[in-house]
Every structure is written in structure tokens, then in C-alpha cells.
C-alpha positions in Angstrom: -6.2 34.6 -3.0 -3.8 34.2 0.0 -0.3 36.2 -0.6 3.0 33.9 -0.2 6.8 34.5 0.3 9.1 32.3 -1.8 12.4 30.7 -0.5 15.2 29.2 -3.2 16.6 25.7 -1.8 20.0 25.7 0.4 19.5 28.3 3.2 18.5 27.3 6.2 15.3 28.9 6.0 14.1 26.4 3.3 15.5 23.0 4.8 13.3 24.0 8.0 10.5 25.7 6.2 10.5 22.1 3.5 10.5 19.4 6.6 7.5 21.4 7.9 5.5 21.2 5.0 6.4 18.0 4.0 4.9 16.0 7.3 4.3 14.1 9.0 6.5 12.1 7.8 7.0 7.9 8.9 10.0 6.8 10.6 12.4 3.9 9.4 13.8 2.4 12.4 16.4 0.9 10.2 18.7 -2.2 11.8 21.5 -3.3 9.6 24.9 -5.3 9.7 28.2 -4.5 8.5 30.5 -7.2 6.7 32.0 -8.2 10.3 28.4 -8.4 11.7 28.0 -5.5 13.4 24.6 -4.0 14.2 23.5 -0.8 13.6 20.1 0.7 14.2 19.4 4.2 13.1 16.0 6.5 12.7 15.4 7.7 9.0 12.1 10.4 8.7 13.3 10.5 4.7 11.2 7.3 4.4 7.8 5.9 2.8 6.4 3.4 0.8 6.8 3.1 -3.0 4.9 -0.2 -4.7 2.8 -3.2 -3.4 4.3 -5.7 -6.4 6.3 -6.2 -5.3 6.6 -4.0 -1.5 9.1 -1.4 -2.0 10.0 0.6 0.3 12.4 4.2 0.5 14.2 5.4 2.4 17.0 8.2 2.5 20.2 8.4 5.0 21.7 11.9 4.3 24.6 12.8 4.4 26.1 14.4 7.3 25.4 18.5 6.9 29.2 19.4 8.7 31.4 17.6 6.2 29.6 15.4 3.5 30.6 12.0 5.4 28.0 8.8 4.9 26.0 7.5 8.1 26.8 4.1 9.6 23.8 2.9 8.0 24.3 3.5 4.4 27.7 2.2 4.8 26.4 -1.1 6.1 23.9 -1.0 3.4 26.8 -0.9 0.6 28.9 -4.0 2.3 25.7 -5.9 3.3 22.6 -5.2 1.6 20.1 -6.2 3.5 17.8 -4.6 6.2 14.6 -4.8 8.7 12.3 -1.6 8.8 11.1 -1.7 12.0 8.0 0.8 12.4 7.8 3.1 15.2 5.0 3.6 17.9 3.9 5.6 20.5 5.3 3.8 23.1 9.2 3.1 22.1 9.2 7.0 20.0 11.6 8.6 23.4 13.9 5.1 23.2 13.8 5.9 19.0 15.4 9.2 19.7 18.0 7.9 21.6 19.2 5.6 19.4 19.3 8.8 16.9 22.4 9.4 18.6 25.7 9.2 16.8 27.5 6.9 18.5 30.4 5.8 17.4 31.2 3.1 14.9 31.0 -0.3 16.4 28.5 0.8 19.2 24.9 -1.5 19.5 22.2 0.9 19.4 20.0 -1.7 20.4 21.9 -2.0 23.8 22.3 2.1 24.1 18.8 2.8 23.4 17.2 -0.6 25.3 15.9 -2.4 22.5 15.0 -5.9 22.4 17.6 -7.9 19.1 15.4 -10.7 18.1 16.6 -12.8 14.9 14.9 -12.5 11.5 14.1 -15.4 8.8 15.0 -14.1 5.5 18.0 -11.3 6.4 20.5 -11.0 9.0 20.3 -7.7 10.3 17.8 -8.6 13.6 14.2 -6.8 14.0 13.1 -4.6 17.3 10.7 -6.6 19.2 9.2 -3.7 20.8 8.2 -2.2 17.4 4.9 -3.3 16.4 5.6 -4.3 12.2 8.5 -5.3 11.6 10.0 -5.8 7.7 12.9 -7.6 6.3 14.3 -6.2 3.4 16.6 -7.5 0.1 18.3 -4.0 -0.7 17.5 -3.6 -4.2 19.8 -0.1 -5.5 21.2 2.4 -4.3 21.2 5.7 -5.7 23.2 8.4 -4.2 22.2 12.2 -5.2 25.7 13.8 -4.8 28.4 13.9 -2.6 27.9 17.4 -1.1 26.4 18.0 2.6 22.7 16.8 3.3 23.0 15.1 -0.6 20.2 12.3 -0.4 21.0 8.5 -0.7 17.4 6.5 -1.8 17.9 2.5 -0.6 15.5 0.9 -2.5 14.7 -1.6 -0.3 12.1 -5.0 -1.4 10.2 -6.3 1.6 10.4 -10.1 1.4 9.1 -11.0 5.0 6.8 -8.5 7.7 5.6 -9.8 10.8 2.8 -8.0 13.0 2.6 -7.9 16.9 -0.4 -10.4 17.1 -2.3 -8.7 19.5 -2.8 -5.9 16.6 -5.0 -8.8 14.3 -8.1 -8.9 14.2 -9.9 -12.5 12.7 -9.5 -10.9 9.4 -5.9 -10.3 9.7 -6.8 -6.7 9.7 -5.3 -3.7 11.9 -6.8 -0.8 13.1 -5.0 2.7 12.9 -6.1 3.2 16.5 -4.2 0.0 17.9 -1.1 1.0 15.8 -0.3 4.4 18.1 1.7 5.2 15.5 4.2 8.6 15.4 5.5 10.5 12.9 7.6 13.4 12.1 7.3 16.6 11.8 9.6 19.5 11.0 12.0 20.8 14.2 12.2 19.0 17.2 7.5 18.0 16.2 6.2 14.6 16.4 2.9 13.9 15.8 1.1 10.6 17.2 -1.9 9.3 15.7 -4.7 8.7 17.8 -8.8 8.1 17.4 -9.5 11.9 18.2 -7.1 12.8 15.2 -8.6 9.9 12.7 -11.4 10.6 10.0 -11.9 8.3 6.5 -12.4 10.3 3.4 -14.3 7.7 0.9 -12.1 7.1 -2.4 -13.7 7.6 -5.5 -13.4 4.4 -7.0 -17.1 3.0 -7.4 -18.2 5.8 -9.7 -17.0 8.9 -11.7 -17.8 11.8 -9.9 -19.5 14.9 -11.4 -16.7 17.4 -10.4 -16.9 20.6 -8.9 -17.0 22.3 -11.9 -20.3 20.8 -12.9 -21.9 22.3 -9.8 -24.7 25.1 -10.0 -22.8 28.5 -9.3 -24.6 29.6 -6.3 -23.4 26.5 -5.1 -20.4 26.7 -6.2 -19.6 30.0 -4.8 -21.4 29.4 -1.6 -19.9 31.2 1.3 -20.8 28.6 3.8 -19.4 25.7 1.7 -15.4 25.3 2.4 -13.4 23.4 -0.1 -13.9 20.2 1.5 -17.8 20.3 1.5 -17.9 20.8 -2.5 -15.2 17.7 -2.7 -17.6 16.2 -1.3 -20.7 17.5 -3.1 -18.6 16.7 -6.3 -17.8 13.6 -6.1 -21.5 12.2 -6.3 -22.0 10.3 -9.5 -25.5 12.4 -10.2 -28.0 14.4 -8.6 -31.1 13.6 -6.8 -33.7 13.9 -9.3 -36.3 16.8 -8.8 -38.8 13.4 -7.5 -37.0 12.6 -4.8 -36.4 16.1 -4.1 -39.6 16.2 -3.3 -40.4 13.8 -1.6 -37.4 15.2 0.6 -39.7 18.1 1.3 -42.7 16.5 1.7 -40.8 14.0 4.2 -39.6 17.9 5.8 -43.1 19.7 6.1 -44.6 16.7 7.6 -41.7 17.7 11.1 -41.2 21.0 11.2 -42.3 24.4 9.6 -40.4 24.4 6.1 -40.9 28.1 5.2 -37.8 29.3 7.9 -35.7 27.5 4.8 -37.0 29.5 2.7 -33.5 31.5 2.5 -30.8 30.4 0.1 -28.3 31.1 3.1 -29.9 28.9 5.6 -30.2 26.0 3.3 -26.2 25.9 2.8 -25.2 26.1 6.8 -27.9 22.9 7.2 -25.7 21.5 4.5 -22.6 22.0 5.6 -23.7 20.6 8.8 -24.1 17.5 7.4 -21.5 17.5 5.4 -19.1 17.7 8.1 -21.3 14.3 9.2 -20.4 12.7 6.5 -24.1 13.1 4.8 -23.9 13.9 1.1 -26.9 12.6 0.0 -29.2 15.1 2.8 -27.0 17.9 2.0 -27.3 17.5 -1.7 -31.5 17.4 -0.8 -31.6 20.8 1.1 -29.6 22.2 -1.5 -31.7 21.8 -4.3 -34.8 22.5 -2.5 -37.5 25.5 -4.4 -39.7 26.8 -3.0 
């Protein structure tokens, strides 16, 4: 068990660490207008999807740390309860950052950051043409936590229409994460980028009820060669291979190699670990259940 060090809120260290810990965070690049129709464009990393029916996103423009004042985006939403959430990908990340500068009210960040404003169809704020996905939203509610510096203002936005760049869509109108090239915020000045090298899949346990790690044999559960991820994969099966299936696997294995070299359980656990790294759970179980 690793030792921990504790931190209480409302300190500079806590504020820094929690932004590193709760990450990566998607970026809500929000375009809004005030009651006179002046446009504002600003990114917020306190943001996520919160529901599907209706589709609800929530983002939070914090009160400014230096004096507790509110940001233009929040003021605009109070005056005109609509916005467009423009998703940020790598080709636009530097321009997005430029738009985060606290320009004076009335300055158009579309122009400052070099973005193309295009009309929305169901709301008045414009969309960012360069954004791969643009979501027109009606504001359901704004929940202000307090008037203290750094306090959250939860803007609950219902998506009423979504626009996706055509080149990203396949014949089934689906997209691949490889093609979106999304970025997200970490702590400090750090971002991360979704690339093919960083992607992996974890099958959702919705088709069957897995055994659970608590039901694994003790020698497997306490193996020095199987990680927590490995145990999670093993515990996600509905049932173990039968003795007959394991025996058939052993016979087939013996036809290819001298199986006496695998009598040591350590060796079998190491082989199983490599198979689990390749998502071959069935054969990993066969190796783990081999009898000699």
C-alpha cells in the first residue's frame, strides 16, 4: 500500500494538484452574445457531457481568482441564454489558447484568434467553422455556487443541434477517435492529444455478469505477475473454461511444444500476463488453469 499525503481545499497547492488529478478535461470552446449582440468566444476546461435524453452539457466559468468578478461568457448567458459549444482539436489548439486572453468587453475573440464565425441555425451565437464538432445549445439553468473568487457557475446547456465536419463521418455517420484529433486540458500549462498511439479499448461489461475478482482462485488473485488490470480482465468473464476445454487446450499445446517447460506456475502466469496484454482472455485462462 502506497503512503499518501493529504491536502485541504483553498490553498494554492490543492488548486494546482486537483487540476492535475482530475484530467484530462475536454474543452468547452463557448461562443455567446450579450443583449446588444456582441460576440464572445472563450474556452473552459471545467466541462463535460452530463446526459443523453435530452443531451445536456455542463461547463463552468469560474469567478476570477483575483477579485471574484464574473467572466464575459457568464454575463452573456445571463443576458442571452444560448451558446455554441465548439469542440477543440489539435489543429486549432493554439488559436483556442489565444482566445482565452481576458480581452476587454466588446472585443471579438473570433477576430483576435483568427477564427471564422458562421451562422447557427437554431440559436443566435455563431459557430466556429474550424471546429470539427459544433453544438448549438439552449441554456436550461445557471447554478452559481457562491460569489467567492474561484467559485463555480454551472451552466446547464441543452444541445438542440449538432454539426460535424463531413470528412469525419463514415457511411454509417460514425466517427473514429483517430480522426477527430482531440485535445484536452491537464494541470498547469499542459495539454494532451488523442492519437492512435494513445488509444485502447476496454470492453464494456454489459453483455454478461462477470465473476468478479473476489471469485478468482487465490493463487491467481495474489499473483506477483498479474496486475490489477489483468485481474479485471479475468474477473470480467461470465464463467471459467471447463476442465474438458482446458484439457483439449493442453493436448493441442503438447502437439506443438514440450509442455514440461510450463510446469512452474510462475511461467504460466507470465505467459497469461502477455496474453492479457493482447486482450486474449480466453487463452490466458487456459494457461492459468493448466494442470500437471
